ZAMISE-857863 format. One record per residue (C-alpha): x, y, z; residue in one letter. Coordinates in steps of 0.02 Angstrom, whole numbers, plus 50000, padded with zeros to 5 digits. Layout:
N
XYZA/...
END
This chain:
958
489084869946317X/488754855846442X/490484848646414X/491264865946439X/490344867646605X/491024850946660X/492804856646620X/492564873046713X/491854864046864X/493304851646862X/494604865646855X/493744875246994X/493654859747103X/495494856447072X/496004873847127X/494864873247279X/495614856447326X/497384863147300X/496994878447406X/496264868147548X/497734856147548X/499254866247499X/498964882047601X/498894872947769X/500404862647714X/501364878347672X/500914885947840X/501434870247932X/503054869847834X/503474887647881X/504694890548023X/504494887648167X/502964876248155X/503914863848047X/505054860948194X/503654858148319X/503654840948392X/502564842948545X/503304836548707X/502454821848789X/501324828248927X/502004823849099X/500584822749224X/500804819049407X/499544806349467X/499924803849651X/498494804349774X/499164819649865X/499364828749700X/497584824349658X/496894835149798X/498044849649833X/499414851649705X/498554856449544X/498844872749452X/497334877149347X/497704874849161X/496084883349108X/495924898349225X/494754907249103X/493414893749121X/492674886349277X/492324869549195X/493264866149031X/492874850148937X/494064835448923X/494364839348739X/494754857648773X/495984852348906X/496934840148794X/497014852448649X/497954864448762X/499184850748808X/498584849648988X/498234835349107X/496474829449151X/495844820249300X/494094820649370X/493724826749545X/492564815049637X/492044826849776X/492294845749781X/490754854549849X/491514871749824X/492114867449648X/493854874349679X/494954859549629X/495334860349441X/495044844749337X/496154851949199X/497874855749269X/499614860249210X/500884846849166X/502594848449245X/503534850249079X/502794866249012X/503884881648996X/505634885048930X/507394877748924X/509094885948933X/510094887548772X/511914892048767X/513004895748917X/512854907549063X/513564924849029X/514264935649170X/513854954149196X/514404967649319X/512924963649430X/512664945049402X/512324934649248X/511064930549112X/510574915449009X/509474914048855X/507914903348852X/506944894448715X/505144889348730X/504774870848749X/503764863648606X/502034863848683X/500404870648614X/500074889148647X/498814893648779X/497924906448672X/497774910448488X/499114923948491X/500984925548466X/502074916548591X/503754922648651X/504944909548578X/506544916948651X/506784925448820X/508214931448925X/508384927449110X/509394941049196X/509994940749376X/510654955749471X/511414953649645X/511004971449694X/511254970849882X/511594958850022X/509724957550053X/509014962049882X/508974951749723X/508284957749557X/507704945549421X/507024949849250X/506344938249116X/505974947448956X/505864945448769X/507574947948692X/507844954048516X/509404944548466X/509844926748511X/511614921448469X/511594910348316X/512764897148382X/511484892748513X/510184889148379X/511164878048259X/510514862348341X/508744868248309X/508784876848141X/509754872347984X/509594889547906X/510284906547949X/509324916648078X/508394931548004X/508624948448087X/506984956048140X/506644971948043X/505464979448171X/505544978548359X/504264983948487X/504954980648660X/503684975348790X/503064987848916X/504044990249077X/503525001849217X/504295018549164X/504825022849342X/506635023749391X/507035009649511X/508685008049606X/510125000449512X/511834996749581X/513484998549488X/514254981949533X/513854965249610X/513764964249798X/515014952749884X/514124943850027X/512324938649992X/510984932350108X/510234921949967X/510764909949832X/510094907849655X/510084891249564X/509224885749404X/508964870049302X/509194869949114X/507804858749049X/506484862949095X/507064879949154X/506674882149338X/507284894249472X/507604891249655X/508104905149776X/508634899649949X/509314906850111X/510954897550146X/510984902550330X/509394893050371X/508964882950217X/507384893150193X/506624894150019X/506144911249954X/505584906049780X/505474889449689X/504714887249515X/504974868449522X/503094865949510X/503204871549328X/501984881449225X/503004895949158X/502054903449010X/502524919248914X/501344924448774X/500894941248700X/499464944748821X/499684931148949X/501114927949071X/501034914949207X/502304908549332X/502144898649492X/503164895949648X/503104882849783X/502874890349956X/503814884050106X/502574892250222X/500714895950238X/501104912450328X/500794923850179X/500334942250198X/500044956150072X/499314958449898X/498124972649871X/497024981449868X/495594970849933X/494594969850092X/495404954350163X/494504945650303X/496134941050389X/497874948250383X/498604930950358X/497904923350200X/496924907150210X/497874896750083X/496774881350109X/495294890650033X/496064891649858X/496004910749858X/496214921249700X/496414940049706X/496374951349555X/497404967249553X/496864981749442X/496424999049507X/494545000349517X/493225012749571X/492315001449693X/491765002149874X/492494989149992X/491304974650023X/491304956150063X/491674950949884X/493544954249911X/493634960849733X/494954972849672X/494854990349744X/495715007149715X/497545001549725X/498684988649645X/500054981549757X/500844965449690X/501914962449844X/501884949549982X/502834944550138X/503124926350182X/503724920550352X/504714904450342X/504584890350471X/506184896850552X/505364913750583X/506414922650451X/505414933350331X/505614937250147X/504674948150024X/504274947149838X/503784962049731X/503154959449553X/503514976049466X/502124974949339X/500674987149315X/499574976749200X/497974968449255X/498454953049354X/497934940249482X/498744929049609X/498064911949657X/498614900949803X/498334882249812X/498434871949972X/500034863049920X/500494877349960X/500994885849798X/500684902849721X/500304907049540X/500434924449463X/499544928649300X/499614945049207X/499064951049035X/500594961148986X/502314967949027X/503754956949081X/504264946449230X/505144959249340X/505404952849517X/506254959749672X/506654948049816X/507004954449991X/507834942750117X/507374952150276X/507634943050392X/506264951650494X/504614957550420X/505074975350467X/506714973250372X/505724967150220X/504644982750221X/506204993650233X/506984984550086X/505384986149984X/505245004850013X/507075006649966X/506545000349793X/504865008949768X/505275024649867X/505225029650050X/503645038350112X/503655057150139X/503565064950312X/501845072950327X/501665090250404X/501465089450592X/499685096150586X/499175081750471X/499335070050622X/497935078950714X/496085074850692X/495275077850520X/493435082450508X/492325084650357X/490965078250243X/490645076650057X/489165088250040X/489315104250140X/487895115150076X/488715131750113X/489985140350224X/488735140650368X/488705121550378X/490605121450381X/490615134450519X/489335124350617X/490475108850617X/491955119250675X/490955128050811X/490135112650888X/491795103350901X/492675118450975X/491275120551103X/491365102051147X/493245103251175X/493675091351033X/495465094050972X/495605094450782X/496755101750650X/495975098950479X/494315102650395X/493935093650232X/492775099050093X/492095088949948X/491915093149764X/490255101549806X/491135118049837X/491655119249654X/490675128749523X/489735115449421X/491065102749472X/492395112049374X/494105109849451X/495075125549503X/493455134949542X/492285137649689X/490435141549692X/490365159949736X/488485159249760X/488215144449876X/489905146649959X/489915165249975X/491175169950109X/492295154850081X/493905165150067X/493545173750234X/493085157250318X/494645148050261X/495725162850309X/494955162450482X/495385143850496X/497145147450440X/497355161650565X/496835150450709X/498095136950659X/496915124850573X/496995119350392X/495725118150251X/495835103750126X/494985103449955X/494475088649847X/494915087449663X/494625074949523X/495735072849371X/494315075749248X/494305092849165X/492625098149087X/492665099348899X/491025108948881X/490575123148998X/488715126949019X/488155144448971X/488255158049026X/489905152749108X/491505161649063X/492775153048955X/493595138749050X/495445140149012X/496155124149094X/495495113548950X/496075126048820X/497895125348875X/497885106448896X/497315104748716X/498455118548651X/500045110748720X/499575092648689X/499455087648873X/497895076748859X/497635058048858X/497185054148678X/496015041148603X/497415030948527X/499135031448446X/498375035648278X/497415051348329X/497725067248428X/495905068448482X/495735067848672X/494835053548754X/493245058748845X/492415051548999X/490925055149110X/491175061949286X/490235073849402X/490585088349284X/489835079049136X/490975075648987X/492785077549040X/494535074848973X/496045068749069X/497705077649086X/499175066549041X/500025066349210X/501415055349140X/501995070649042X/503135081349154X/502485097249071X/500775093949147X/501475098149318X/501785116249265X/500005117549198X/499335110249360X/500405121349469X/499845137249381X/497995133549407X/498225127949586X/499105144549616X/497625153949542X/496425144449655X/497525147249808X/497515165849771X/495615165549787X/495585156749956X/496925148250063X/496975129250070X/498355117850133X/498045100950055X/497165091349919X/496175075149913X/496355067449740X/494855056549704X/494195047249551X/495995045049491X/495925026549447X/495445035249328X/493565033949350X/492325034649207X/490465033949245X/490205024349083X/491175009149028X/492525014648905X/491545028248819X/489755032348769X/490025021048618X/490925007348714X/492655002148654X/493294995848487X/493504977348456X/495384977348480X/496504965248571X/496914977848708X/495074979948753X/494694961448738X/496244951348785X/496084932448775X/496234931348963X/495564943349095X/496074940749277X/494794937949414X/494264955949438X/492614963849488X/492204963349302X/492914953049160X/492874969249061X/494514978549084X/493734995249038X/492344994349166X/492205011449250X/493725017949157X/494275022848981X/494675011548833X/496305001948840X/497075009348682X/497005027048754X/498725034948734X/499875043148862X/501615049848836X/502335033848913X/501165020748839X/499395014648821X/498045013848953X/498144994848946X/499854996449030X/499685013249120X/497955011849199X/498535006749373X/499945019549365X/498745034149339X/498515036849527X/500395036549558X/500755048749417X/499345060449469X/499945060349650X/501705064449592X/501055078449481X/500065086249624X/501545084149741X/502705093349621X/501385106349577X/501105109649763X/502905115549777X/502425129749660X/500975134349773X/501665131449948X/503485133849901X/504505128850053X/503055121050149X/502405103350155X/500605099750114X/499395085450142X/499015075049988X/497845060049990X/497645049349834X/496225036949814X/497155026949681X/498835019749734X/500285009449669X/501965004549746X/502865020949775X/501305031549804X/501865034349983X/503245045849921X/501915058549876X/500275054949963X/499325045850097X/497745035550074X/496045033850154X/495205016950149X/493795020650029X/491935022650058X/491725011250206X/490155006850304X/489665010250483X/489744992350546X/490744982250671X/491424971950525X/492104987450441X/492914992850603X/493834976350613X/494314976150429X/494994993850444X/496384987550557X/496874973950432X/496914985750283X/497834999150382X/499194986650425X/499304980650245X/499574998250179X/500965000950305X/501774985150235X/501524992250059X/502505007850106X/501035019950127X/500995023150315X/499915038850312X/498295028950308X/496655027650398X/494815024150364X/493335035750382X/493055033950569X/491255028850603X/491025025550418X/490765035250257X/489005028150246X/487785028850391X/486905013250453X/485035015050478X/484884997050537X/485675001650704X/484725009550847X/485365026250915X/486155017651066X/486995004650953X/487685018450844X/488405027550994X/489275011951059X/490005007650889X/490605025350856X/491335026551032X/492385010951006X/492865016450830X/493465033450889X/494465025251027X/495445014450905X/495415027950771X/496425039250883X/497885027450854X/497755025650666X/499215034450581X/497895046050506X/496315049950607X/494945055550488X/493065058550503X/492185060450336X/490395056750288X/489635054950115X/488205063550026X/486525063050116X/487285053950265X/487185059350446X/488685068350523X/490025057950608X/491165070950689X/491315068150878X/490305083350931X/488825078150823X/488505063350939X/488415073151101X/488445064251268X/488845051051327X/490005048351178X/491005064151209X/491455059251387X/491865041551336X/493095046451198X/493915061051287X/495365050851355X/495745043051186X/495745060051100X/496895067451231X/498055052551217X/498145054851028X/498725072651045X/499925068551187X/500745055451075X/501005066850924X/502895068850956X/503075049850958X/501985047350802X/502915061150710X/504555052550751X/503855036250681X/503525045050515X/505305051450517X/505935033550532X/504735028050395X/505485041350282X/507305038450329X/507345019750366X/505785013250280X/504955006550437X/503095005250467X/502115017050580X/500735004750626X/501294986750618X/500644969250654X/501284959850805X/502314947850699X/503364962150629X/504174963850800X/503984945850860X/504134934350707X/505064920650803X/503754918150938X/502444904450942X/501804905250763X/500064899750815X/499894916550900X/500904930250817X/500564925450636X/498684925550664X/498484940950774X/497594954350674X/496374961350802X/497714971950886X/499234981350823X/500814990350872X/501035008950848X/502885009050810X/503894996350910X/503345002551081X/501445004251095X/500224989751090X/498414994551051X/497064981451084X/495354988851044X/493604982751081X/492884976350917X/491224968750971X/489624976251042X/489144973951225X/487664985851240X/488735000251302X/489534991751451X/491234984451489X/491914974051346X/492974958451376X/494374958851247X/495604945051206X/497334952851204X/498894943651149X/500384949251253X/502004945351161X/503434937151254X/504204953251318X/503934965251462X/502384976151443X/501564988951556X/499834996251559X/500075012551466X/499045023451582X/499425015851753X/501165008651728X/500664991951806X/501754978051736X/500924963551646X/501334947851750X/502674936651678X/501464922051673X/500374931151546X/501764934351421X/501624924851258X/499784920951290X/498064927851259X/497324936351411X/495594943551436X/495534962051476X/493894970251527X/493834987251443X/492595000051510X/491635010151381X/492705025551415X/494405017051391X/495485008851259X/496694995051305X/498505000951280X/500184994051335X/501935000851322X/503374989051287X/504854987951404X/506494994151335X/505775009851253X/505695028351292X/504345038551207X/504135057451211X/502405063951254X/501665081351268X/500245089851357X/498785089451232X/498025105251161X/496495109151057X/497565108050899X/499355103250858X/499835121550833X/499615124051020X/500105106751084X/501815108351000X/502255121851126X/501655112651280X/502745104151410X/503465087151368X/503655071251469X/504785056451438X/503955039751473X/505315027051515X/504765008751512X/506184998251579X/506564981451500X/506634965051592X/508284958051653X/509564964251777X/510024979751679X/508274986751655X/508724997751508X/507725008151384X/508045019351235X/507115030551115X/507265046051008X/506295061250951X/506275069950782X/505795088350786X/505695102650663X/504585117550630X/503195105550577X/502975109950394X/504605114550307X/504865105050145X/506025089950160X/506685094750333X/507945080550346X/508685082750172X/508775101650190X/509525100450366X/508145109650456X/507835097150594X/508285091650768X/508595073750827X/508685069551012X/509115052151078X/508705045151250X/509605031251345X/509105025051517X/509305011851648X/508515011051820X/509705023851892X/510045035951751X/509385043851592X/510495052351465X/509835064551335X/510955067651185X/510625079851044X/511275070450892X/510805083250760X/510355101350788X/510105110450624X/508425117750672X/509105132850767X/510305136750625X/508835137050504X/507585145850617X/508425153150772X/506845162150826X/505805146050839X/504925142951004X/505285125451071X/504525115251212X/505445109251366X/505495092251451X/504715095551620X/504425077951685X/505085060151672X/504055044851715X/504875027751746X/503865011651731X/504564996151813X/505745003651943X/505644992352095X/506265003652234X/505925021052296X/507485031652261X/507135042852408X/507725060652382X/509345056752292X/508935062652116X/509915075552016X/509615083851848X/511185090351766X/512015087951936X/510725098852026X/509775089752162X/507875089452152X/506755094652294X/505815080352382X/504135086652317X/504775084252139X/504975065552169X/503485053852181X/503575034952188X/502035023852171X/502465008052267X/500974998052204X/501285000952018X/503175003852036X/503095020351946X/504345034351979X/503825051951927X/505025066651921X/504195083651897X/504655102051894X/506095099451772X/506605111951641X/507665103051512X/507745111151340X/507765099551189X/509265107551106X/510535102751240X/511215086951319X/510575082351492X/510805068851622X/509625063051759X/510425052751897X/509455042752025X/510435039252183X/509685022452231X/510655007752156X/509364993852170X/508954985352007X/507184985051936X/
END
């Protein structure tokens, strides 16, 4: 028996030995590993490279070991001194990536080439993409589209040098996720191009240049292109440090500090803005770079997966994402404003809001009953505060169930909202996407969930089950409608109609649509699957992708939550926008969406989250407002005077801060007051005196400028321009030390410069540093010209507590209107044209005005509008009606008249020789201010549907 045991042991040992040796050998001998001969690592070792030029080769670890670094095929060099621990010791070699195989193939729009991965170790223990296709589309003179994606078939003749056997056809094919949103596509290649694309074959690298100036838009010559199943990385050298964009975060400066090695994660997140600069509610992978010549370009990475962007001081930029493909749009500008227009042409132009949406918005999260709503309306009416909109929170619902209202605590709500509607004001409700699954007794049966489940319109747990995913929100356990399914819009529209039949409302705030989950993933967490736990997670607020949302394998009609998460806000905004047409029919409504993505501006505006009542938040609100205008969402503004109160401030300090915030808030594209639960009121009347007196002028100016602001939104919709814009958008070629860094002031359109007070001075006059661009500017209120010696410099302006510093730019004409207590009334008041003459011998100016009935759906597309253009010099102003469809659509509409014209910068008194439509004015209708050089013509009666001419007899030049 002992001998038999020895034989058995010997046989077993033999088979164990064979298994341990032969199985690895068989794996190694299997294609393609048998072909792997790893490239020699090429590490740059220059002294300059040592400090500033390294791309992190181990971004998932702060301090990888030397052995870990070498196993990944990376370079290692110790850092002797780095107090902030930002310089990586393990960095990418220059020869990692892909090489071109075969020849370039032409297409109708450009060309493509096929790529094969260089033989380097994989970054992570997951499949790598061996073969890719690089596709170039010359879509427009100023727009280039590039895609790099996994391609199913690679032509065999390109592979013969690598493989000695016939290529196998893949039996199954799962294409990688691409954003399922229709983006513009041209039919044929454009002729002239303002850019040039070049590439190298081995290693594969791309360089996009601007032939006219030699500027570089994109250059992957730094290397580091990686394409694995759940990890994509590519890098570009930057020709400039003037980089703007990426969102959503609370950036400290509009221009990014590239010397600080910043990294920003992008993944829609239910988080309040704070100093951590972590990812917030929106995902906007888009930036603008201004080249040394002053020309601007833009880059949009059309990818919805979790991602991050890192900048190193070289300067160079690295993008990392955990899914999708490389889908890039390049815009050649050449001005920043052109770049924004080109970007919105791709993602979608923003909608024109209803006219009343540009008035003041008041509200709070936790109205207790109708009486507290009425009290807010009454005190602001009594104080003479103009406002148009009253918000409510989810508190008005019955047990937080959407499409209901609490008939007990909010008894009388239908009568109250009807009263608001009858007086010309609008009531806005708040909704969340979560639909309660269980209704507490003795409630009646809650049908919204029933029909979602019946028709299969819910987000499900996974591909393998039809059970809906559940989450926790205010209503308790909820399910989510699948807004990516077009049928959900009909379901939504029917229930919004039912709610609107109970009480009138005119707009909807969509909140918690990241989508938010008050537990991470689910009550049981998430399954141990690769989508929930990818090998790499970008630098987000949490390294757990499903923090405050649902599990990543949750299934929509267009894909999994892993890919669709950041699109949820866009799809929900689109669904509400389309459903609203069933409720309001031919009328526009106001939609605000907390979660955003490129293209959200087509359907909704955005408020800047739950901000704090601090001077820092006031300053940051300007930066974020400007960024969202660059992203193509111009209807934007923070909660003026904060969502949260600040008990650390004294009453006097609160009044000064809120005074200054209201003064600048009157020039946000959207002016909104909204306080959170258990916070003090922030509406203007709640503060009493002296605040009311100190903000009166700013409030009146806001309402007088509504025709100009409305016209800006028309140009945003038609041309893609911004409404509020940074100084460099209009002056990119000026002294870069000034314009690129100015983020404490802004332009409202091209014509108005707003320079607010952003620091406390104990309620007195505030000295403010104002940068005056190199152009003619006038004090907006007095018409006094800024001296030529102050142009292109920072000047100090002392701003009293009851004023805001404003300037109008020469060369522009803006329409203004006598303010009213709401836009419904101010729209009918007399108008004035403010003509700010340019510098030079001609002294010219121009402008335009878009007008309609204020709320018809798509007024431009449906030809229900009016467009008036103005042209002037020092002796004449011509008014031309370029488009007059409004009277054909609504002949009974009551329209305002232009009753006065004000000239800034006219040097001489014209005397009495002024005619309007060849009729001479009376002397008392003409007033000339010699000190400020302001000419005022009054008592006019020019309708806005006819051409007119004003002639000034004096011939002296300004």
